[in-house]
C-alpha positions as CSV (number, residue, x, y, z in Angstrom):
1,M,-51.0,-9.3,106.3
2,E,-48.4,-11.3,108.2
3,T,-48.7,-14.5,110.2
4,A,-46.9,-15.4,113.4
5,T,-47.1,-18.2,115.8
6,V,-47.9,-17.8,119.5
7,G,-44.2,-18.6,120.3
8,Q,-42.9,-16.0,117.9
9,I,-45.2,-13.3,119.3
10,Q,-44.1,-14.2,122.9
11,K,-40.4,-13.9,121.9
12,N,-40.6,-10.8,119.7
13,F,-43.6,-9.0,121.1
14,A,-42.0,-5.5,120.7
15,A,-41.3,-6.1,117.0
16,V,-44.8,-7.4,116.4
17,L,-46.3,-4.4,118.1
18,K,-44.1,-2.1,116.0
19,K,-45.5,-3.8,112.8
20,I,-49.1,-3.5,114.1
21,K,-48.6,0.2,114.9
22,S,-47.4,0.8,111.4
23,G,-50.7,-0.5,110.1
24,E,-50.1,-4.2,109.4
25,E,-52.4,-6.9,110.5
26,V,-51.0,-10.0,112.2
27,I,-52.7,-13.4,112.1
28,V,-51.8,-15.4,115.2
29,T,-51.6,-19.2,114.6
30,R,-51.4,-22.1,117.0
31,R,-50.3,-25.4,115.5
32,G,-50.8,-24.0,112.0
33,K,-54.4,-22.9,112.6
34,P,-55.4,-19.2,112.8
35,V,-56.7,-18.3,116.3
36,A,-56.6,-14.5,116.3
37,K,-56.1,-11.4,114.2
38,I,-54.3,-8.4,115.8
39,T,-54.9,-5.0,114.3
40,A,-54.1,-1.4,115.3
41,L,-56.9,0.5,117.0
42,G,-58.3,3.2,114.9
43,A,-58.1,6.8,116.1
44,Q,-61.1,7.7,118.2
45,Q,-61.7,11.4,117.9
46,N,-65.2,12.7,118.9
47,I,-65.4,11.0,122.2
48,D,-68.6,11.9,124.0
49,W,-67.2,12.5,127.5
50,P,-69.7,13.0,130.4
51,D,-69.8,16.5,131.9
52,F,-68.5,15.7,135.4
53,F,-68.2,19.4,136.3
54,Q,-71.9,19.9,136.0
55,E,-72.6,16.9,138.2
56,C,-70.4,18.3,141.1
57,I,-72.0,19.5,144.3
58,E,-70.8,22.5,146.2
59,L,-69.4,21.7,149.6
60,K,-70.0,24.1,152.5
61,G,-68.0,24.7,155.6
62,K,-64.3,24.4,156.2
63,P,-62.1,22.3,154.0
64,L,-61.4,18.8,155.4
65,S,-57.6,19.5,155.5
66,Q,-58.3,22.5,157.8
67,V,-60.5,20.4,160.2
68,I,-57.7,17.7,160.4
69,I,-55.1,20.3,161.2
70,E,-57.2,21.9,163.9
71,G,-57.8,18.4,165.4
72,R,-54.1,17.7,165.5
73,E,-53.3,21.1,167.0
74,D,-55.7,20.4,169.8
75,R,-54.2,17.0,170.4
76,F,-50.5,17.8,170.1
77,Y,-50.2,21.3,171.4
78,N,-52.3,20.8,174.6
79,G,-50.0,18.3,176.2
80,L,-48.4,15.1,174.9
81,C,-51.2,13.7,172.8
82,G,-53.7,14.7,175.5
83,C,-52.1,12.4,178.1
84,E,-52.9,14.7,181.0
85,R,-56.6,14.4,180.3
86,A,-56.4,10.6,180.1
87,G,-55.0,10.2,183.6
88,Y,-51.3,10.3,182.6
89,A,-48.6,12.7,183.6
90,V,-45.7,13.9,181.4
91,Y,-42.3,13.6,182.9
92,Q,-39.2,14.4,180.9
93,G,-41.1,14.1,177.6
94,K,-42.6,10.7,178.5
95,A,-46.2,9.8,179.6
96,Y,-46.6,7.9,182.9
97,P,-49.8,6.8,184.7
98,E,-50.6,9.1,187.7
99,S,-50.2,6.2,190.0
100,F,-46.6,5.6,188.9
101,G,-45.3,7.5,191.9
102,L,-43.0,10.0,190.2
103,D,-42.4,13.5,191.6
104,Y,-43.8,15.6,188.8
105,S,-43.1,18.9,190.4
106,Q,-39.4,18.9,189.2
107,Q,-40.3,19.0,185.5
């Protein structure tokens, strides 16, 4: 069992961790008085994990990614972000209000 001050641990933390990993215990002292004991964690085998797969529910319908793609196709392929439906006209790739006074027949 080894002792180390808080300052020594702060300066040489990697070396202290290496000693702890090898199985040593380190007593941490502050002003000469022990304040903590650092030991390696024991191997935890036999962990009782919950069965998340059994708790899952089956979703019906289209995958969400497909719904998003279809929504984007409707918005982007039917005009410039649906600008025509919102009272805007597309002229040379830009959207302008219908009242802007441009001649849209030359597109």
